[in-house]
C-alpha positions as CSV (number, residue, x, y, z in Angstrom):
1,M,-32.8,26.7,18.9
2,K,-35.7,28.8,20.1
3,Q,-38.2,25.9,19.8
4,I,-35.8,23.6,21.7
5,A,-35.4,26.2,24.5
6,L,-39.2,26.6,24.7
7,A,-39.7,22.8,24.8
8,T,-37.0,22.5,27.5
9,F,-38.6,25.2,29.6
10,A,-42.1,23.7,29.2
11,A,-40.9,20.3,30.2
12,A,-39.2,21.8,33.3
13,T,-42.3,23.7,34.2
14,L,-44.5,20.6,33.9
15,A,-42.0,18.7,36.1
16,I,-42.3,21.4,38.8
17,S,-46.1,21.5,38.7
18,A,-46.2,17.7,38.9
19,G,-44.1,17.7,42.0
20,A,-41.2,15.8,40.3
21,W,-38.8,17.7,42.6
22,A,-40.7,17.4,45.8
23,E,-37.7,18.1,48.1
24,A,-35.5,21.2,48.3
25,E,-32.5,20.8,46.1
26,T,-29.2,22.6,46.5
27,F,-27.5,24.0,43.4
28,S,-24.0,25.4,43.5
29,I,-23.6,28.5,41.4
30,D,-21.5,27.7,38.3
31,N,-19.2,30.8,38.1
32,T,-18.2,29.8,34.5
33,H,-21.8,30.2,33.3
34,S,-23.1,32.9,35.6
35,F,-23.1,36.7,35.3
36,A,-24.0,39.8,37.2
37,N,-24.7,42.3,34.4
38,W,-25.1,46.0,35.1
39,E,-26.1,49.1,33.1
40,L,-26.2,52.8,33.9
41,R,-26.3,56.2,32.2
42,H,-23.2,57.8,30.8
43,I,-23.9,61.4,29.7
44,V,-27.0,60.7,27.6
45,A,-26.2,57.1,26.5
46,R,-26.0,53.8,28.4
47,T,-22.8,51.9,29.5
48,S,-22.9,48.3,30.5
49,G,-20.6,45.6,31.9
50,T,-20.6,42.5,34.0
51,F,-19.1,40.7,37.0
52,Y,-18.3,37.2,36.0
53,D,-17.0,35.6,39.2
54,I,-20.1,34.6,41.2
55,K,-20.0,31.9,43.9
56,G,-22.7,30.6,46.3
57,K,-25.7,28.4,46.5
58,V,-29.3,28.4,45.5
59,V,-31.7,26.2,47.5
60,L,-34.8,25.5,45.3
61,D,-37.9,23.9,46.8
62,T,-40.2,23.4,43.9
63,S,-43.0,22.0,46.1
64,N,-43.0,25.3,47.9
65,I,-41.0,28.0,46.2
66,A,-41.4,30.3,49.3
67,N,-38.9,28.0,51.1
68,S,-36.2,28.6,48.5
69,S,-33.2,30.8,49.2
70,V,-30.0,32.3,47.7
71,D,-26.6,33.1,49.1
72,A,-24.2,34.6,46.6
73,T,-20.9,36.4,46.7
74,I,-19.5,38.4,43.7
75,S,-15.8,39.4,43.3
76,L,-15.5,43.0,42.3
77,Y,-12.2,42.3,40.6
78,S,-14.1,40.3,38.0
79,L,-15.5,43.5,36.6
80,N,-15.4,43.7,32.8
81,S,-16.8,46.7,30.9
82,S,-14.8,45.9,27.7
83,H,-12.5,48.9,28.5
84,L,-9.5,48.3,30.8
85,R,-8.9,51.9,31.8
86,R,-12.6,52.4,32.7
87,D,-12.5,49.1,34.7
88,M,-9.5,50.4,36.7
89,H,-11.2,53.7,37.3
90,V,-14.4,52.1,38.5
91,L,-12.5,49.8,40.9
92,A,-10.5,52.7,42.3
93,D,-11.5,54.5,45.6
94,E,-13.6,57.1,43.7
95,F,-16.2,54.4,43.0
96,L,-16.1,50.8,44.2
97,D,-12.9,51.0,46.2
98,A,-12.2,47.3,45.6
99,R,-9.0,47.4,47.5
100,N,-11.0,47.9,50.8
101,Y,-14.2,46.2,49.6
102,P,-13.3,43.4,47.2
103,E,-16.7,41.7,47.3
104,M,-20.4,42.3,47.2
105,K,-22.8,39.8,48.8
106,F,-26.5,39.0,48.6
107,V,-28.4,36.9,51.1
108,S,-32.1,36.4,50.5
109,T,-34.6,36.8,53.3
110,S,-37.9,35.9,51.7
111,V,-39.3,34.6,48.4
112,A,-42.8,35.4,47.2
113,P,-43.8,33.5,44.0
114,Y,-46.8,34.5,42.0
115,S,-46.6,31.7,39.5
116,A,-44.7,28.4,39.1
117,D,-41.6,30.1,37.7
118,K,-41.9,33.8,38.6
119,G,-42.0,36.0,41.7
120,T,-40.1,38.4,43.8
121,M,-37.2,37.9,46.2
122,R,-36.2,40.1,49.0
123,G,-32.7,40.1,50.6
124,Q,-29.8,42.0,51.9
125,L,-27.2,43.4,49.5
126,T,-23.8,44.4,51.0
127,L,-21.7,46.7,48.7
128,H,-19.0,49.2,49.5
129,G,-19.2,48.3,53.2
130,V,-22.9,49.1,53.3
131,T,-25.8,46.6,53.7
132,K,-29.2,47.6,52.4
133,P,-32.5,45.7,51.6
134,V,-33.2,45.0,47.9
135,T,-36.1,43.4,46.0
136,L,-35.5,41.3,42.9
137,D,-37.9,40.1,40.3
138,Y,-36.9,36.5,39.5
139,Q,-37.7,33.9,36.9
140,I,-36.9,30.1,37.1
141,L,-35.7,29.4,33.5
142,G,-35.7,25.6,33.9
143,I,-34.2,22.4,35.4
144,G,-32.7,19.7,33.2
145,A,-29.9,17.2,32.7
146,D,-26.6,18.2,31.3
147,P,-24.5,16.1,28.9
148,W,-22.2,14.9,31.8
149,G,-24.9,13.1,33.9
150,G,-25.6,16.1,36.2
151,I,-28.7,18.2,36.8
152,R,-28.6,22.0,36.2
153,S,-31.0,24.9,36.9
154,G,-31.2,28.3,35.4
155,F,-32.4,31.6,37.0
156,K,-32.8,35.2,36.0
157,A,-33.3,38.1,38.3
158,T,-33.4,41.9,37.9
159,T,-33.3,44.8,40.2
160,R,-32.3,48.5,40.4
161,I,-30.2,50.1,43.1
162,N,-29.2,53.6,43.9
163,R,-25.4,53.7,44.2
164,A,-25.4,56.7,46.5
165,D,-27.3,54.5,49.0
166,Y,-24.1,52.5,49.3
167,G,-21.8,55.5,49.7
168,I,-20.7,55.6,46.0
169,T,-21.4,59.3,45.4
170,K,-18.9,60.4,42.8
171,F,-20.9,62.3,40.1
172,A,-24.0,61.2,41.9
173,V,-25.8,64.5,41.6
174,N,-26.3,65.8,38.0
175,G,-23.0,64.3,36.9
176,P,-22.0,62.5,33.7
177,V,-22.4,59.0,35.4
178,G,-25.9,57.9,36.4
179,N,-26.9,57.2,40.0
180,E,-29.3,54.4,39.3
181,V,-27.8,51.1,38.3
182,D,-29.9,48.4,36.6
183,I,-28.7,44.8,37.5
184,T,-29.5,41.6,35.7
185,L,-28.4,38.3,37.2
186,L,-28.1,35.3,35.0
187,I,-27.4,32.3,37.2
188,E,-26.7,28.6,36.3
189,G,-26.7,26.1,39.1
190,I,-25.2,22.6,39.4
191,K,-27.2,20.2,41.6
192,L,-25.3,18.9,44.6
193,G,-25.8,15.4,46.0
194,E,-26.2,14.5,49.7
195,D,-22.4,14.4,50.0
196,G,-22.1,18.0,48.8
197,Q,-20.5,17.0,45.5
198,P,-22.0,17.6,42.1
199,Y,-24.9,15.1,41.6
200,N,-24.4,12.5,38.9
201,A,-27.6,10.8,37.6
202,K,-25.8,7.8,36.1
203,K,-23.9,7.1,39.3
204,A,-27.0,7.5,41.4
205,A,-28.9,5.1,39.2
206,E,-26.2,2.5,39.6
207,E,-26.2,2.9,43.4
208,K,-30.0,2.5,43.5
209,A,-29.8,-0.6,41.3
210,K,-27.5,-2.4,43.6
211,V,-29.3,-5.3,45.4
212,I,-27.9,-6.8,48.6
213,S,-28.0,-10.6,48.1
214,Y,-27.3,-13.3,50.7
215,P,-25.7,-16.6,49.5
216,M,-27.7,-19.8,50.0
217,P,-26.2,-22.3,52.5
218,T,-24.3,-25.0,50.7
219,V,-24.0,-28.7,51.8
220,A,-20.4,-29.7,52.3
221,Q,-19.4,-32.4,49.8
222,P,-16.9,-35.0,50.9
223,A,-13.6,-34.4,49.5
224,P,-12.6,-36.9,46.7
225,V,-10.2,-39.6,47.6
226,V,-7.0,-39.0,45.9
227,Q,-4.9,-42.1,45.1
228,P,-1.3,-41.7,45.8
229,V,0.8,-41.6,42.6
230,P,3.5,-44.3,42.7
231,V,6.9,-42.7,42.9
232,A,9.6,-44.2,40.8
233,P,12.7,-45.2,42.8
234,V,15.4,-42.6,42.6
235,A,18.5,-44.1,41.0
236,Q,21.5,-44.0,43.3
237,P,24.5,-42.2,41.9
238,V,27.3,-44.5,40.8
239,A,30.7,-43.5,42.0
240,P,33.2,-43.2,39.2
241,P,36.0,-45.8,39.3
242,V,39.1,-44.8,41.0
243,V,41.9,-44.7,38.5
244,Q,45.3,-45.5,40.0
245,P,48.1,-43.4,38.6
246,A,50.5,-45.4,36.5
247,P,53.9,-46.0,38.1
248,A,56.5,-43.6,37.0
249,P,59.0,-45.3,34.8
250,E,62.2,-46.0,36.5
251,K,64.9,-43.6,35.7
252,Q,67.8,-45.2,33.8
253,E,71.2,-44.3,35.5
254,S,73.7,-42.9,33.3
255,A,77.3,-44.3,33.4
256,E,78.3,-41.2,35.2
257,D,75.6,-41.7,37.9
258,Q,76.6,-45.4,38.4
259,L,80.3,-44.3,38.9
260,K,79.2,-41.7,41.5
261,R,77.1,-44.2,43.4
262,K,79.9,-46.8,43.5
263,L,82.3,-44.1,44.6
264,F,80.1,-42.8,47.4
265,K,79.3,-46.3,48.5
266,G,83.0,-47.0,48.9
267,L,83.6,-44.0,50.9
268,F,81.0,-44.8,53.6
269,N,81.4,-48.6,53.8
């Protein structure tokens, strides 16, 4: 794993020195793979923790590192020191007062490289309602493709701040909690495309490969002559023969009926 990491870093450094990334690229901070780690004295030992919710952007111009910049915001409620009661105490008003100051923010003001991958960065750190200048030592860990078609970058930066400078003074003088806080930033960035969405190398290659073609004019061909298909005459329906009903058989008069007919005939004649 170590050899692979060194090879990846070497390849990225060569790409930078060769001008493979000649334009400034914007990387969105991946807050699932970025951390703001901190460490300070407790009595005579050291206590550490992290803030894991970091959002923002890194603009990296590898053709001129001095033109690069960082704008990052850290949620204080993402504090994790592996001890819940301590986290609650640190977030309370005695220390960070996260209820009134839920975020800390860093905005770079200048970058001074002294090699292809290392240098110092100056900026403004806002914490606990106070904004102060800070200087960070940074390192570009590399740039490379991820397994999903995207491009990622890695950065590391370290600095030390005095918490009393930001109004966090509980136990600041000869107390059990140290005043100086060492900070290590581990940042992973996802390259963004021109549309502001994560860049996808496969999609970009497909778009670049598209060629606009114009169809050649075609000569109109005469339509084939279609001979009419003879139509068979439609047979006229034959009306069914009319069946005359058979005459009803004459009713035979009974002797009684004959006698009544003769009697009535005699009465009216």
